[in-house]
MARZAFI-375714 format. One line per 5 residues: their letters; for each residue x, y, z of C-alpha. Coordinates in nm, 3 decimals, padded with zeros to 5 digits. Example, Ala and Ser with C-alpha at 12.3 -4.5 7.8 and 13.67 -1.06 7.14 Angstrom:
<sites>
AS = 01.230 -00.450 00.780 | 01.367 -00.106 00.714
</sites>
This chain:
<sites>
XXXXX = 01.954 03.563 02.143 | 01.632 03.395 02.260 | 01.462 03.520 01.944 | 01.720 03.344 01.723 | 01.673 03.014 01.910
XXXXX = 01.296 03.039 01.882 | 01.324 03.115 01.509 | 01.556 02.815 01.461 | 01.310 02.582 01.639 | 01.021 02.706 01.420
XXXXX = 01.224 02.660 01.100 | 01.333 02.309 01.204 | 00.972 02.214 01.280 | 00.858 02.343 00.939 | 01.131 02.147 00.761
XXXXX = 01.036 01.826 00.943 | 00.667 01.879 00.866 | 00.730 01.946 00.497 | 00.959 01.644 00.474 | 00.691 01.416 00.621
XXXXX = 00.428 01.550 00.382 | 00.616 01.400 00.087 | 00.644 01.058 00.252 | 00.325 00.930 00.090 | 00.444 01.000 -00.265
XXXXX = 00.787 00.860 -00.189 | 00.633 00.544 -00.047 | 00.434 00.492 -00.367 | 00.755 00.512 -00.567 | 00.951 00.283 -00.336
XXXXX = 00.993 -00.088 -00.392 | 00.701 -00.163 -00.161 | 00.462 00.075 -00.337 | 00.175 -00.030 -00.561 | 00.284 00.174 -00.863
XXXXX = 00.592 -00.037 -00.919 | 00.389 -00.357 -00.900 | 00.141 -00.226 -01.152 | 00.423 -00.123 -01.385 | 00.578 -00.469 -01.369
XXXXX = 00.257 -00.650 -01.460 | 00.165 -00.436 -01.761 | 00.225 -00.621 -02.084 | 00.162 -00.961 -01.928 | -00.153 -01.172 -01.957
XXXXX = -00.334 -00.932 -01.724 | -00.303 -00.662 -01.987 | -00.525 -00.851 -02.230 | -00.898 -00.878 -02.192 | -01.054 -01.224 -02.195
XXXXX = -01.282 -01.297 -02.491 | -01.639 -01.281 -02.364 | -01.804 -01.353 -02.703 | -01.976 -01.675 -02.594 | -02.092 -01.508 -02.273
XXXXX = -02.244 -01.221 -02.471 | -02.425 -01.462 -02.708 | -02.567 -01.656 -02.412 | -02.675 -01.333 -02.241 | -02.846 -01.209 -02.559
XXXXX = -03.037 -01.536 -02.593 | -03.150 -01.534 -02.228 | -03.251 -01.165 -02.233 | -03.490 -01.238 -02.521 | -03.674 -01.497 -02.314
XXXXX = -03.985 -01.374 -02.134 | -03.937 -01.610 -01.838 | -03.595 -01.461 -01.749 | -03.573 -01.122 -01.574 | -03.199 -01.049 -01.546
XXXXX = -02.885 -01.228 -01.669 | -02.512 -01.227 -01.588 | -02.279 -01.449 -01.790 | -01.901 -01.502 -01.767 | -01.683 -01.741 -01.962
XXXXX = -01.322 -01.847 -01.931 | -01.151 -02.120 -02.124 | -01.404 -02.401 -02.165 | -01.637 -02.291 -01.882 | -01.952 -02.083 -01.916
XXXXX = -02.106 -01.951 -01.594 | -02.466 -01.834 -01.634 | -02.668 -01.678 -01.353 | -03.019 -01.546 -01.407 | -03.326 -01.436 -01.218
XXXXX = -03.675 -01.566 -01.275 | -03.970 -01.325 -01.240 | -04.172 -01.372 -00.923 | -04.483 -01.499 -01.100 | -04.278 -01.760 -01.290
XXXXX = -04.142 -01.922 -00.971 | -04.400 -02.200 -01.004 | -04.226 -02.313 -01.324 | -03.874 -02.274 -01.185 | -03.758 -02.635 -01.239
XXXXX = -03.896 -02.642 -01.593 | -03.728 -02.310 -01.679 | -03.394 -02.421 -01.530 | -03.405 -02.749 -01.725 | -03.495 -02.570 -02.049
XXXXX = -03.223 -02.304 -02.008 | -02.959 -02.563 -01.919 | -03.046 -02.782 -02.218 | -03.060 -02.494 -02.463 | -02.725 -02.353 -02.350
XXXXX = -02.561 -02.696 -02.374 | -02.689 -02.720 -02.733 | -02.570 -02.369 -02.819 | -02.223 -02.419 -02.667 | -02.121 -02.784 -02.708
XXXXX = -01.751 -02.719 -02.636 | -01.820 -02.550 -02.303 | -01.899 -02.681 -01.958 | -02.217 -02.486 -01.882 | -02.282 -02.394 -01.519
XXXXX = -02.621 -02.229 -01.482 | -02.818 -02.123 -01.177 | -03.122 -01.917 -01.090 | -03.013 -01.885 -00.727 | -02.990 -01.524 -00.611
XXXXX = -02.660 -01.568 -00.422 | -02.498 -01.724 -00.730 | -02.634 -01.433 -00.934 | -02.473 -01.184 -00.695 | -02.138 -01.366 -00.692
XXXXX = -02.136 -01.386 -01.072 | -02.221 -01.018 -01.093 | -01.929 -00.940 -00.859 | -01.696 -01.147 -01.078 | -01.815 -00.968 -01.391
XXXXX = -01.756 -00.631 -01.223 | -01.408 -00.740 -01.115 | -01.334 -00.849 -01.471 | -01.445 -00.511 -01.605 | -01.254 -00.304 -01.346
XXXXX = -00.940 -00.514 -01.302 | -00.786 -00.709 -01.582 | -00.805 -01.060 -01.434 | -00.616 -01.335 -01.611 | -00.777 -01.663 -01.712
XXXXX = -00.639 -01.852 -01.414 | -00.797 -01.611 -01.165 | -01.129 -01.615 -01.349 | -01.126 -01.997 -01.357 | -01.057 -02.004 -00.984
XXXXX = -01.351 -01.772 -00.913 | -01.581 -01.971 -01.144 | -01.477 -02.287 -00.958 | -01.566 -02.128 -00.624 | -01.905 -02.016 -00.753
XXXXX = -01.969 -02.360 -00.905 | -01.883 -02.525 -00.573 | -02.118 -02.284 -00.395 | -02.400 -02.363 -00.637 | -02.358 -02.738 -00.580
XXX = -02.358 -02.690 -00.202 | -02.690 -02.508 -00.206 | -02.876 -02.765 -00.416
</sites>
């Protein structure tokens, strides 16, 4: 009789353990899970990729310049965010390079509000935004909000 009770306790424990193991997959399928949220947003504006044609043209132009080391460019709507690094030996001409780049980009993209910076922190933030845009499909409103934050940060530091 004691053997039957022990066997029943072991079987009950195994059933409870196996039931809890499936909890993670059931939670993902529940209303609070992330899979449902992702399914609801597909087909909306997040499903489309923002046109980065102007950003690519600006990046190509800046990469051809010898006084620019690295470039990250993002555009959304009528805003063009350009962040670049100047080689160490060109730091003496930093103001001249910044003025030249800003003027040239304004001429190339007259319909855009050009925000350019050679500050390293702005470069990093822009690079993070570009990575987010590549990994997650951000909509134009979210990209504009991030560009606004970076622009505000660049004005604070100057």
